[in-house]
C-alpha positions in Angstrom: 65.9 147.2 99.6 65.3 151.2 99.9 62.9 154.3 99.8 64.0 157.6 97.2 62.6 160.9 96.7 60.7 161.6 93.6 62.1 165.0 92.3 64.9 163.2 90.2 62.4 161.7 87.8 61.0 165.2 86.9 64.6 165.5 86.2 64.5 162.6 83.9 61.9 163.5 81.9 62.5 167.1 81.7 66.1 166.1 80.5 64.3 163.9 78.0 62.4 167.0 76.1 65.2 168.7 74.6 65.3 166.1 71.5 62.6 167.3 68.3 61.2 164.2 68.4 57.9 163.8 70.3 55.4 160.8 71.6 52.7 161.3 73.1 53.2 160.2 77.2 50.0 158.3 79.1 50.5 159.4 82.8 49.8 159.7 86.2 45.9 157.8 86.4 46.1 158.0 90.1 42.7 158.5 91.5 43.8 161.2 93.8 45.1 163.4 91.5 43.2 165.4 88.8 44.0 163.6 85.9 42.0 161.2 84.6 41.9 159.2 81.4 39.1 160.7 79.1 41.0 164.4 79.5 44.3 162.9 78.4 41.9 160.9 75.3 40.6 164.1 74.6 43.8 166.0 74.1 44.2 163.3 71.1 46.3 160.7 73.0 46.4 157.7 70.2 47.3 154.8 72.3 46.9 152.6 69.9 50.4 153.8 67.4 52.0 153.1 71.4 53.5 149.3 70.3 55.5 151.0 67.9 57.8 152.9 69.8 58.9 153.3 73.6 56.8 155.3 75.9 57.4 156.2 79.7 53.7 155.5 81.5 53.0 156.6 85.1 49.6 154.8 86.0 48.2 153.2 88.6 47.2 149.7 88.2 43.5 149.9 88.4 42.7 152.4 86.3 45.0 151.2 83.0 43.2 149.2 79.9 42.7 146.0 81.1 44.6 143.2 79.6 46.1 140.7 81.3 49.4 139.3 78.9 52.7 138.0 79.8 55.4 140.3 79.7 58.6 140.5 80.9 58.4 141.7 84.7 55.7 139.9 86.5 55.3 142.7 89.1 52.5 144.7 87.0 48.8 143.0 85.6 47.4 144.7 83.6 49.0 147.7 80.5 47.6 149.5 77.4 45.5 146.9 75.5 46.3 148.1 72.5 50.1 146.6 72.9 50.4 143.2 70.6 50.6 140.1 72.9 54.3 139.8 71.9 55.1 143.2 72.7 57.6 143.0 75.8 57.8 146.0 78.6 60.3 146.9 80.8 57.9 147.6 83.6 59.7 149.8 86.5 57.5 149.2 89.2 56.7 150.2 93.3 54.1 149.7 95.9 53.9 150.4 99.4 55.2 149.6 101.7 57.8 147.8 98.8 58.8 151.5 97.1 62.7 150.8 98.2 63.6 150.4 94.0 61.6 152.9 91.9 64.5 155.5 91.7 66.7 153.0 90.1 64.1 151.5 88.3 63.7 155.0 86.8 67.8 155.3 86.0 66.9 152.0 83.5 63.9 154.1 82.4 66.6 157.1 81.9 69.3 154.1 80.0 66.1 152.9 78.1 65.3 156.4 76.7 68.8 157.0 75.8 69.1 154.0 73.5 70.8 151.9 75.5 67.4 149.3 76.5 66.5 149.0 72.7 64.0 146.3 72.4 61.7 147.3 75.0 57.7 147.7 73.3 57.2 150.2 76.3 58.4 151.0 79.6 55.6 151.2 82.4 56.5 153.2 85.5 54.2 152.3 88.0 54.2 153.9 91.1 52.1 153.8 94.1 50.3 156.7 95.2 51.8 158.7 98.4 55.4 157.9 99.8 57.6 160.6 101.1 57.3 163.3 98.4 53.2 162.8 98.5 51.3 162.2 95.3 53.4 162.8 92.0 52.4 165.4 89.5 51.0 165.1 86.1 53.1 165.7 83.3 52.1 168.2 80.5 50.8 166.2 77.7 53.3 168.2 75.3 56.2 166.6 76.8 58.3 165.4 74.4 60.4 161.6 74.3 62.8 160.0 71.6 60.9 157.6 69.5 62.7 154.7 69.0 61.4 151.7 67.3 60.2 149.1 68.9 61.0 144.9 69.1 60.6 142.0 70.8 63.9 141.3 73.9 66.0 138.6 74.0 66.2 137.5 77.4 70.2 136.9 78.1 71.1 133.3 76.9 72.7 130.5 79.2 73.2 128.3 76.1 76.7 129.0 76.9 76.7 127.0 80.2 77.6 123.1 79.7 75.1 121.6 82.6 75.9 118.9 84.9 73.9 115.9 85.9 76.5 114.4 88.2 78.2 115.3 91.3 81.9 116.7 91.3 84.4 114.4 93.9 86.2 118.2 94.3 83.1 120.0 94.4 81.8 118.0 97.7 84.9 118.0 99.5 84.6 121.7 98.9 81.0 122.2 100.2 81.7 120.1 103.2 84.3 122.3 104.0 81.7 125.3 104.7 81.8 125.5 108.1 79.0 127.2 110.8 82.0 128.5 113.6 84.0 129.8 110.6 80.1 131.9 109.3 79.4 133.1 113.4 82.9 134.6 113.5 82.7 136.6 110.9 78.1 137.4 111.5 79.7 138.5 114.7 82.1 141.3 113.4 79.8 142.6 111.2 76.8 142.7 113.5 79.1 144.5 116.0 79.5 147.5 114.4 77.2 150.1 115.0 75.7 150.5 111.6 77.0 149.5 108.1 74.6 152.1 106.8 76.1 152.8 103.5 77.2 156.8 104.1 77.7 156.3 108.2 81.6 155.7 109.4 80.4 151.7 110.3 80.0 151.2 106.7 84.0 152.3 106.3 85.3 150.6 109.0 82.7 147.5 107.6 84.7 147.6 104.3 88.0 147.8 105.9 87.2 144.1 107.3 85.8 142.7 104.3 88.9 144.2 102.4 90.8 142.6 105.4 88.9 139.4 105.5 89.5 138.8 101.3 93.6 139.7 101.7 93.6 137.3 104.6 92.1 134.9 102.6 95.4 135.3 100.1 93.1 137.1 97.1 93.8 140.1 95.2 91.0 143.1 96.6 90.2 145.7 95.3 87.6 148.9 96.6 85.1 150.7 93.7 84.3 154.4 95.0 80.9 154.8 93.1 79.1 158.0 94.9 80.4 160.5 96.5 79.4 160.3 100.7 79.1 156.5 100.2 81.5 153.7 101.2 83.1 151.2 98.4 82.7 148.3 97.0 84.6 145.3 97.7 85.4 142.8 95.3 87.7 140.0 95.8 89.5 138.0 93.1 90.0 133.7 93.1 91.8 133.9 89.2 91.3 131.0 87.2 94.2 128.7 86.6 92.8 128.3 82.5 90.6 130.1 81.8 91.3 133.5 83.5 89.1 135.8 81.4 85.6 134.1 81.8 84.4 135.5 85.7 81.8 133.8 87.8 81.1 136.7 89.9 78.7 136.3 93.0 77.6 139.0 95.2 76.2 140.5 98.3 75.2 143.7 100.4 77.5 144.7 103.0 75.6 147.8 103.9 72.1 147.8 105.9 69.6 149.9 107.7 67.5 150.7 110.7 63.9 151.6 110.1 65.1 154.9 108.9 66.5 154.2 105.5 68.7 157.8 105.8 70.0 157.8 109.9 73.7 157.1 110.0 72.8 156.8 113.9 70.6 154.8 114.4 72.0 151.0 115.5 71.4 148.8 112.4 73.2 145.0 113.1 71.9 143.5 110.1 72.8 140.6 111.0 70.2 138.7 108.1 70.2 141.0 105.8 73.1 141.1 104.6 75.6 140.1 107.1 74.4 136.5 106.2 75.5 136.9 102.4 78.8 138.9 103.2 79.5 135.6 106.1 79.2 133.4 102.7 81.2 135.5 100.5 84.0 135.2 103.4 83.2 131.2 103.4 83.9 131.3 99.2 86.9 133.3 99.9 88.2 130.8 102.8 87.4 127.9 100.4 87.5 128.2 96.6 90.4 130.5 97.4 92.1 127.9 98.4 95.0 127.0 95.7 94.1 123.4 95.6 90.3 123.9 94.5 92.4 125.1 91.0 89.2 126.6 89.9 89.7 127.1 85.8 87.4 130.0 85.7 87.9 133.0 87.5 85.6 134.0 90.5 85.1 137.8 92.0 83.4 137.8 95.4 81.6 141.3 95.0 80.7 142.5 98.2 78.8 146.1 97.7 78.0 149.2 99.4 74.5 151.5 98.5 71.8 148.9 98.0 69.4 149.8 100.5 69.1 153.3 98.8 69.0 152.1 95.5 71.5 149.6 94.7 73.9 152.4 93.6 76.9 149.9 94.2 76.1 147.1 92.2 74.2 149.3 88.9 78.0 151.3 89.1 80.1 147.7 88.9 77.6 146.1 86.3 78.6 149.2 84.3 81.9 149.3 85.3 81.9 145.1 84.5 80.5 146.3 81.3 81.7 148.7 79.7 84.9 146.7 80.4 83.4 143.8 78.3 84.0 141.5 80.8 82.9 137.7 79.6 80.6 137.1 82.7 79.2 133.6 82.8 76.4 134.5 85.5 76.2 136.5 88.4 74.7 135.1 91.6 73.6 136.5 94.7 72.8 136.2 98.0 71.0 138.4 100.3 69.3 137.3 103.6 69.8 133.5 103.9 69.4 133.3 107.6 66.1 133.1 108.6 63.4 130.3 109.3 59.8 131.7 109.0 59.4 127.8 107.8 59.3 124.3 109.8 61.5 123.7 107.4 65.3 124.6 106.2 64.6 126.5 103.5 66.6 128.2 100.1 63.8 130.2 98.0 65.5 131.8 94.5 64.1 134.9 93.3 61.8 134.8 89.8 62.4 138.6 89.3 65.6 140.1 87.5 66.9 136.5 87.5 67.7 134.2 84.5 64.7 131.0 84.5 67.4 128.3 82.7 70.0 129.4 85.5 68.0 129.5 88.5 66.6 126.3 87.8 70.4 124.7 87.3 71.5 126.2 90.3 68.1 124.4 91.6 69.7 121.1 90.4 73.0 122.0 91.8 71.7 122.7 95.0 69.8 119.5 95.4 72.7 117.7 93.9 75.7 118.8 96.9 72.8 120.3 99.3 69.5 118.0 99.0 68.6 117.8 102.5 68.1 122.2 101.8 64.5 122.4 100.1 64.2 124.8 97.8 61.1 127.2 96.5 61.1 130.5 94.3 60.4 133.5 96.0 58.4 137.0 94.0 60.5 139.8 96.2 62.1 142.1 94.5 64.9 143.6 95.1 68.4 142.4 94.8 72.5 143.6 93.5 71.3 141.0 90.9 69.1 142.9 89.0 72.2 145.5 87.8 73.5 142.5 86.3 70.7 140.8 84.6 69.4 144.4 83.1 72.8 144.5 81.6 72.4 141.9 79.7 74.4 139.2 82.4 72.5 136.1 83.6 71.3 135.6 87.2 70.0 133.7 90.0 69.2 135.1 93.3 69.6 132.9 97.3 67.6 133.8 99.7 65.9 132.1 103.2 62.5 130.2 102.2 59.9 132.7 103.0 61.7 136.1 101.6 62.5 139.2 103.3 59.1 140.3 104.6 58.6 136.7 106.8 61.6 138.3 109.4 59.8 140.7 111.4 63.3 142.1 112.0 63.7 142.9 108.5 65.0 146.4 108.1 64.8 147.5 111.7 67.4 147.8 115.1 65.9 143.5 115.9 67.9 141.9 113.0 71.0 140.5 114.8 72.0 136.9 115.5 70.6 135.5 118.8 67.3 135.7 118.3 64.6 133.2 117.4 64.1 131.5 114.5 67.7 132.8 113.6 69.2 130.2 111.9 73.1 129.5 111.5 72.8 126.6 109.9 70.1 127.5 107.2 73.1 130.0 106.5 75.8 127.3 106.2 73.2 125.2 104.1 72.9 128.4 101.5 76.6 129.2 101.6 77.2 125.8 100.7 74.3 125.9 97.5 76.3 129.2 96.4 79.6 127.4 96.9 78.7 124.3 94.8 76.4 126.7 92.1 79.8 129.5 91.7 82.4 126.5 91.7 79.8 124.5 88.9 80.0 127.7 86.8 83.4 128.4 86.8 83.7 124.7 85.7 85.7 123.0 88.3 85.6 119.3 87.5 
């Protein structure tokens, strides 16, 4: 969860101007920038025809024509009113102080303009004014884009998953093996590293520890480099016995940050964000990697880097998976599993960049195997499930009740284990829920 510079957006837009096809652009309506709607309309902008094409919009929500229809992303509530109700919109959203996602969201819009995001009627870039580079500049009305036919997209389908209505005795046994002591030991090692910021030497050390831990449990493990200067993604595999080509991906990010996202020297223990997720991966490796588990499908355990800078590692791996045409059953993400901000032990499922049917099913599985864990939903953004969702895979995301910002040490040096309301018991219960979900999706009977 991170903050990014503005220059990449301008490069993206300029790169798109090489095409000979033209599509008008409705752009920055920020009150702090002299680029009012009236001047755009005066230049002949025809918003009535935009519902038949893709468009890139930069605008403040308050100045868009006010029409509120249900659409793909809930992070904006209004858009150009001439769109039909059934039009589908890819919303690219950022709003202070949560400006950490806009860079990768613009990358998604870049993919759209190149044709791989077919299905959206409009691409909305919703950027708050201010940020690291100040207000955003207006683009000339002559900016050119590739115009492509718009049509309603179909969200990723979970129809290939058969829902269980009764508990599995074997999964119950495996769930009972999740250990507070094991989780705690993994967290202590991770948080004793001075910082795991993605570009730090500490991140390289953490990657080595994660790889060694996976291998200790007998799992074949691979490194995936994705960007110069960043530590590698680490992916372990529990190979399925009967249908190994079918893959369930369980992810967490091992990088972390202090108050300054770019600092490679500031202390950043990252206990909750996301040491807890990595500790969860270790327990799934230990328990499900045991030959006695005999999983029918393959489970991949993915420890991502570059999450705090913009989901860089998971974007790279999701693209790799798609390019290799992997048969991915589902992707489950665990991010921030250990802060108890409410008077009960609770799990929140994310509603953004996740698949509602799968989330509902994983909620049922959680109640089936971990009945004392309360569940709810959270509209926070974003984590490593997002690139998989954007690549067409079904996803669910787990986190502690109250969401990231309910933790007062979120993205701070104080994100340590030994502090008020950090609950290793909550980590244990959410790990149990994720183990049960992954094992169920892997067709364990």
